N, C-alpha and C positions, 0 to 999 in steps of 0.2 A: 288499531292500522298505521297510523302515520308514526308512528314510533319504530314498528320492526319496519317498515319501509327506510325509514331512516336509518338501522341498524344495520340494512342489507345495505343500500349505500356505504354506508364509510365502512364497510367492509371492503364492497369493490373494489374504494377505488384507496382504501393503503395493500404498502411495496408487498410481493410478494418474499416468505420470509425463506429462504434459504439458512439461512445461521442461527444460529438460536446465538441469542448478543445476553443472554442471565449466560449462560449457560460460559460463554467466553468471560465474561467478568469475571468468574468467576475463579474460571483455570489461572486468570490472567495477577487473582489475587495469593491463588496459592502455591502461585509461582514465587509474587513476587517472598512469598510467608516465611520460603525461606530461601534467606537472603545471601548466605555464600557460594548455595548453587547453583542464583540465576545473575548474580555478575559472574563465574565463569560458562555462564553461555550469552553473554552480553557482548560478543567474538561482532556478530552478524547483523545486531542495531544498530555496534557504533561502525560499523566500515560503511554500513548506506548513509546513515546519520551524515557523517565523514563529504557524504557524496553532495548530500540534499544541498548542504551545507558550504559546498564548490560552486553552486547552483545557483545559490544565492547571493555569494563572493563577487559571480560576474556580471551579477546586475550590479550598474556602479551608481549606488543609492545606499544611504546610508538612513536606517530606519529610523523610528523612535519607539515603536512597541511593535513585536512581529507576533503571535501566537500559531501555534503547534495545534494542531489536531491529533494525538491521537500519540500522545508523547511517552508512554512507557514510564522508565525511570529513570527517564532524565538525558535521551543519547544524543541528541540535539544540542544541549548544551550545555555536555560537554565540549564542541564540535566548533565553536562560533566565539567571537573577536568582542570587544568594545568596537571594533575598528567598522564593525556589518550594522549589529544598533542597539541600544539602552537597556531596552529590557524585553526580557524571555515570557510569554503566557503561554506556562504549560495546561494542559487540556485531556484529561484522562478518562475512564471511565470508572476503573479500579481503581481504589485510595489507598489502595495495599501497596505496588506499581507506581505510584505514581511521591509519593515518602516513603520509599526503600532508600532514596541517598540525601534523607530531608537535610543530613548535617553535611553537605555535601559543597563546595567553594565553585563558582564557573567564577569565571570572565567579566560575563552578565548580569544585572540585577536579571532572577527569574521569583516569578511566581504562583504557583497551582490554585487549579481549581476544578474537583471530579465533576465531568461531562462526560454524557455521553456523546463522541462526535458522530455518530450516526445526522444526530438531532442540535448543532449547532445554533447555542442563542448570541446573537447580539443583535446590536442595533446597528439600521441601515448607515449604510458607509462610514463605517467608527474606528477602523482596522487595513494599514495598509499594505500590510503585507502577510497572508496563513501560509504556511508549511503543514504536510501531511509526510508522517518517515512511515513504510511498515505498517501501518492499519486500516488507511482501506479497502485490503481484500477481506476483513468481515464486515462491511456495510451492504446490508440484505440494502437501501434504495441509493445507488452512486449519484443516479443525477438527482437525486432530491436535497442529499448532501449536498453540492458543487451548486446549486445555486442558492441551498439557505449561503453561501459562501462569499458563494455573487454578487449578491445580496450586502453582504455586513462590510465588501468591500469598498474603499472609494477609493472614485472613476482611475482607475493608470494604475492601481491595485492592485499584486500579483497573486498568482496562487500558485504552488510550487509544492509537487509530491511523488508520492515516489514507492509502489505500488508492487505483490507479490506479481508475477506474469505465471501464461497459462498451463507456459515451460515448466514450469521448478517442480521438482524432485519428481520429474516424470520416470528416474529410475525407482526411485518408494515407489508409484503408483505405478506402474509396469506389474514390478512383483509383484505386488499385494494379485492387485488383477487378477496373475497367475497359477498363484497361489489358493488362490479362492477358485479358481476353475476345476485345479487339480483334486483341491479337498474336498468342495460342498458342489458345486456342479456349475455359479455361477460365480456372477459379481457384486461385491457389496465398497459401500459409498463411504471408505478409507481414508480417505485425501482429500479436501473439499478444495469444490468447482472453483478456477478463477479465472481473472476478467484475461480475454484476447489483446495482443497488442495494437491489433488494428480498428477498435472498436473504442479507445481510449481517447483518439483525437473526436469522433462521434460524439462521446462523453463532453467532453469540454462543449462543443460545438454547442448541444442538446442546452448546457446548463449557462449559455449565453456568455463563458468567458468568446475571446480573442486573441491572434498573435499565438495559439496554441503549437509549442514546439514536446515532440512525444521522443522521446528517445530511449534502448533498449541494454540493457548489461546482463554478462549473468557471472555469477561468483560461482563459483566452483569449491564446497569443501573436502575434504578427506577424512574419514572417519574408520579406525580399524575394526566397525560392523556394521549394519543397519541398523543393528539389536539398541548401539551405542549414540546412531541419530536419533534412533525419536525417543530414545532420552533425553539428545540436548532442546527436540522439541515438543515436549512435553516439560523439563526443566524455564524453556521461554518463555511461558504461556500460551503454544502456541496450537496446542492438540485439535482435533479434527471436534468440531462445533456445530457442523451440520444437520439442520432439525432432525432427517429424518434415518440419523447416527445409528450404526448398534454397538448397544451399550458394551460387549468386552468385541474382545479376538481370541481364539482358539489355542489354543501351546504348540498343535500341531500344523496349524492356518500362517504360524509367527516364524517360525524354525523354518522350515519348506519356502517362506520368505523371505527370510534370508539365505537361504541358499544357494536360492533364482538372481538372486540380485547379488552375492560374490559367482556364480558361474558368470552370467552376464556381462557386470560392473567393475569387475575385483581389477585395482593396478599392476603394478610389477612389483613394488610392493609390497604387498598383503592386506593394504586398506584397499577401503571402497570409496567414491566418487561421490558428493550430493554436490545436484545443478539450483540455482538460486536464479533462477529468472526478475529482474527487478525492474518495471518499466517507473521510468521517469515524465513528471512532465507539467508544462507552463502553463497555465494563462490567467492572459489579466483581464480585469473589466473594461472593459471598450470605456476609449475617451477623444472628446473630439482632436486634441493631440496627439491619437497615434497617427502614423504611419498611412496609408492604407493604397489601393492599386488606381492606378491611372482608368479613367475609362478602358473599355475595348476598343481596338482602334488606332489607337490615339499616338503609335509608335512610330515614329520619325527614321529609326534607323531600319533599313531587312537583312536576317539571315545574311541571306543569302550573300549580299553584299560581305556580307561580315567576312565569309568565309569562304567569299570569288567562286562562286558559285553560280550560273544562273538561273533564277524563279523562272519555274511555270506555274501556267496556269490549270487544276483541273478542273 
């Protein structure tokens, strides 16, 4: 009886499983094993990694070692240089993706670790900086992952992340939903759920990270058709990995969705756009040296005086 109760409590305490992490690992392995096709679709991850590197560069520090969670095939490694850090530790759960470009040379020293980024394992207060680029949208327990990152950071250490936001691929999502309703009379889980921008700041605060900054960016990529978009998504290893996903999509539903996509969103040149909304976040581990807000009521200047208006008591 005690064992049954313990198993029940352990299950109740586990995070809700939205994504099939094993399926996601196999998708990444399969995509990276097709090396030529995989390299052709690096454009999105390379672009986001470059923007993450820019944010790391904005912090006027030089780090000895930076850890990257969900490193993929080394996209951030291509964007950083030895003015920013001495060494980059690439952590990725897919060994095929991690070692796809094993012979590549970078401006910084790199090491590779096969690691599930959903459960990072590092010694407490051992890391100066942790980054994650386009991997967090497949994490089931985002608060738990961020808490582990905060524990691993030294005081005043920084976490910089980039993940796909809730409006990503809204063109594809709406087209598939309309096709499902038309052909099957209902909506299926074709595209994975994504985090809303408004929730990211709360996630950072819940994990104990302070001085949080969240900003939003959109990258629009034009494709010859919806089918080309889906082909690239699969080649990236970014196919649907929702636990309750359907194993297939019927041909007529897919063709109907492609026609709807073209009708609703086609560009003047015949291509169709796909919007990738990227949420960037920065959070710091608390430290006494960090700036803090002044106590309430300690201001010495009146906004009314500054703007030459009369203050009125309510």
